[in-house]
C-alpha positions as CSV (number, residue, x, y, z in Angstrom):
1,X,-4.0,-5.7,-19.0
2,X,-2.1,-8.4,-17.2
3,X,1.5,-8.0,-18.2
4,X,4.5,-6.7,-16.4
5,X,7.9,-5.3,-17.2
6,X,10.3,-6.6,-14.5
7,X,13.6,-4.7,-14.4
8,X,16.8,-5.3,-12.4
9,X,20.5,-5.7,-12.5
10,X,21.9,-9.1,-13.2
11,X,21.8,-11.4,-10.2
12,X,19.0,-9.6,-8.4
13,X,16.5,-12.5,-8.5
14,X,14.4,-11.9,-11.6
15,X,14.8,-15.5,-12.8
16,X,13.9,-16.9,-9.4
17,X,10.8,-14.8,-9.3
18,X,9.8,-15.8,-12.8
19,X,10.3,-19.5,-11.9
20,X,8.1,-19.2,-8.7
21,X,5.3,-17.4,-10.5
22,X,5.3,-19.4,-13.8
23,X,5.2,-22.8,-12.1
24,X,1.8,-21.9,-10.7
25,X,0.4,-21.9,-14.3
26,X,-0.7,-24.9,-16.3
27,X,0.6,-23.5,-19.6
28,X,3.9,-21.7,-19.7
29,X,5.5,-20.2,-22.8
30,X,9.1,-19.1,-22.0
31,X,11.0,-17.2,-24.7
32,X,14.6,-17.1,-23.8
33,X,17.2,-14.7,-25.1
34,X,19.7,-15.2,-22.3
35,X,19.9,-18.9,-21.5
36,X,19.9,-22.2,-23.4
37,X,16.8,-24.5,-23.4
38,X,18.7,-26.9,-21.2
39,X,19.1,-24.2,-18.5
40,X,15.6,-23.0,-18.8
41,X,14.2,-26.5,-18.5
42,X,16.0,-26.9,-15.2
43,X,13.9,-24.0,-13.8
44,X,10.4,-24.7,-15.1
45,X,7.8,-27.5,-15.3
46,X,8.3,-30.2,-17.9
47,X,5.1,-29.5,-19.8
48,X,6.1,-25.9,-20.6
49,X,6.9,-24.5,-24.0
50,X,10.3,-23.0,-24.6
51,X,11.3,-20.8,-27.5
52,X,15.0,-20.5,-27.7
53,X,16.2,-17.2,-29.2
54,X,19.6,-17.6,-27.5
55,X,21.6,-20.5,-29.0
56,X,21.5,-19.5,-32.7
57,X,20.1,-22.9,-33.8
58,X,22.9,-24.7,-32.1
59,X,20.9,-25.6,-29.0
60,X,19.4,-29.0,-28.6
61,X,15.7,-29.5,-27.9
62,X,15.1,-31.2,-24.5
63,X,11.4,-31.8,-25.4
64,X,11.0,-32.5,-29.1
65,X,7.4,-31.4,-29.1
66,X,7.6,-28.3,-26.9
67,X,11.0,-26.8,-27.7
68,X,11.3,-24.4,-30.6
69,X,14.8,-23.3,-31.5
70,X,15.1,-20.1,-33.5
71,X,18.0,-20.5,-36.0
72,X,18.5,-16.8,-36.4
73,X,17.4,-14.7,-33.4
74,X,18.2,-11.5,-35.3
75,X,15.1,-12.2,-37.4
76,X,12.5,-11.0,-34.9
77,X,9.7,-12.3,-37.2
78,X,10.9,-15.8,-36.4
79,X,10.3,-15.2,-32.7
80,X,6.8,-13.9,-33.4
81,X,6.0,-16.8,-35.7
82,X,7.2,-19.3,-33.1
83,X,5.1,-17.7,-30.5
84,X,2.0,-17.9,-32.8
85,X,2.8,-21.5,-33.5
86,X,2.8,-22.4,-29.8
87,X,-0.4,-20.5,-29.3
88,X,-2.1,-22.7,-31.9
89,X,-1.2,-25.8,-29.8
90,X,-2.3,-24.5,-26.4
91,X,-5.7,-24.9,-24.9
92,X,-6.7,-22.5,-22.1
93,X,-5.0,-19.8,-20.1
94,X,-1.2,-19.3,-20.3
95,X,1.6,-17.1,-19.0
96,X,4.3,-15.8,-21.3
97,X,7.7,-15.2,-19.9
98,X,10.1,-13.3,-22.2
99,X,13.5,-13.3,-20.5
100,X,15.0,-10.9,-21.6
101,X,14.3,-7.9,-23.8
102,X,18.0,-7.1,-23.2
103,X,19.0,-10.2,-25.1
104,X,17.1,-8.9,-28.1
105,X,18.7,-5.5,-27.8
106,X,22.2,-6.8,-28.4
107,X,21.4,-7.4,-32.1
108,X,18.4,-5.1,-32.9
109,X,17.6,-1.4,-32.9
110,X,15.0,-0.2,-30.4
111,X,12.2,0.4,-32.9
112,X,12.3,-3.2,-34.2
113,X,12.2,-4.6,-30.6
114,X,9.3,-2.3,-29.7
115,X,7.4,-3.5,-32.8
116,X,8.0,-7.2,-31.8
117,X,6.9,-6.5,-28.2
118,X,3.8,-4.7,-29.4
119,X,2.9,-7.6,-31.6
120,X,3.3,-10.1,-28.8
121,X,1.5,-7.9,-26.3
122,X,-1.5,-7.6,-28.6
123,X,-1.7,-11.4,-28.8
124,X,-1.4,-11.7,-25.0
125,X,-4.1,-9.1,-24.5
126,X,-6.4,-10.7,-27.1
127,X,-6.1,-14.0,-25.3
128,X,-6.6,-12.4,-21.9
129,X,-3.4,-14.1,-20.9
130,X,-0.6,-13.1,-18.5
131,X,2.9,-12.1,-19.3
132,X,6.2,-11.0,-17.7
133,X,9.0,-9.4,-19.7
134,X,12.4,-8.8,-18.1
135,X,14.9,-6.1,-18.8
136,X,18.5,-5.7,-17.5
137,X,18.5,-2.4,-15.7
138,X,21.1,0.1,-16.9
139,X,22.1,-1.9,-19.9
140,X,20.4,0.4,-22.4
141,X,20.1,4.0,-23.3
142,X,17.5,5.8,-21.1
143,X,15.4,6.7,-24.2
144,X,14.9,3.0,-25.0
145,X,14.0,2.1,-21.4
146,X,11.4,4.9,-21.3
147,X,10.0,3.8,-24.7
148,X,9.6,0.3,-23.3
149,X,8.0,1.5,-20.2
150,X,5.2,3.2,-22.2
151,X,4.1,-0.3,-23.4
152,X,3.6,-1.7,-20.0
153,X,0.8,-1.0,-17.4
154,X,2.9,-2.4,-14.6
155,X,6.6,-1.8,-14.1
156,X,8.5,-3.5,-11.2
157,X,12.1,-3.0,-10.4
158,X,14.2,-5.4,-8.3
159,X,17.2,-4.0,-6.5
160,X,19.0,-4.6,-3.1
161,X,16.6,-7.3,-1.9
162,X,13.7,-4.9,-2.5
163,X,10.9,-4.7,-5.0
164,X,9.9,-1.3,-6.2
165,X,6.5,-0.7,-8.0
166,X,7.3,2.1,-10.4
167,X,3.9,2.0,-12.2
168,X,0.8,-0.1,-11.8
169,X,-2.9,0.3,-12.7
170,X,-3.8,-2.2,-10.0
171,X,-5.3,-0.1,-7.2
172,X,-4.5,-2.7,-4.6
173,X,-0.8,-1.7,-4.7
174,X,0.6,1.8,-4.4
175,X,3.8,2.9,-6.0
176,X,6.4,2.1,-3.4
177,X,9.0,-0.3,-2.1
178,X,8.3,-3.8,-0.8
179,X,10.4,-6.6,0.5
180,X,11.6,-9.1,-2.1
181,X,10.0,-11.9,-0.1
182,X,6.6,-10.5,-1.1
183,X,7.5,-10.5,-4.9
184,X,5.6,-13.6,-5.8
185,X,2.5,-12.6,-3.9
186,X,2.4,-9.1,-5.3
187,X,3.2,-10.0,-8.9
188,X,0.6,-12.8,-8.8
189,X,-2.1,-10.3,-7.6
190,X,-1.0,-7.7,-10.2
191,X,-1.3,-10.4,-13.0
192,X,-4.8,-11.5,-11.8
């Protein structure tokens, strides 16, 4: 199971880590709930796919073929269908980035979000692909955060220039604290 929950307060470097890791993949699918397509496209390779669940259909596609704009992000089924649509067009391995679960939680109750995530994770696992999902630490009730954590085999927290492995089934890395400068190296190995 090569998917990770990456948690941290705003401004701790989650997006920078996502950018560094994702750009090593040929096929990138980036679902954004916190930034416009224009801002995501500044961070990632041009041949990536972007699913915009942020701009409420008012965003403008930067790449007419590879940008999908969700007109109503409160309809989680549209996000799932857009992800499936992209998968039909991709050949080979891919990494999915969902930045951020917290953007979905603004409009949806936890059970609906967990159902969407489970649906997406099943597709990722079936395809033997890689995925990183982000969560804004402390922005949600603890019960929701714990429920999310049960879905993920790897949970990483970023805080104070440190990366803390809270949970991992990768025997190469113990639970513990590592320097943020090793984030790309460690996360890449966990995903492999």
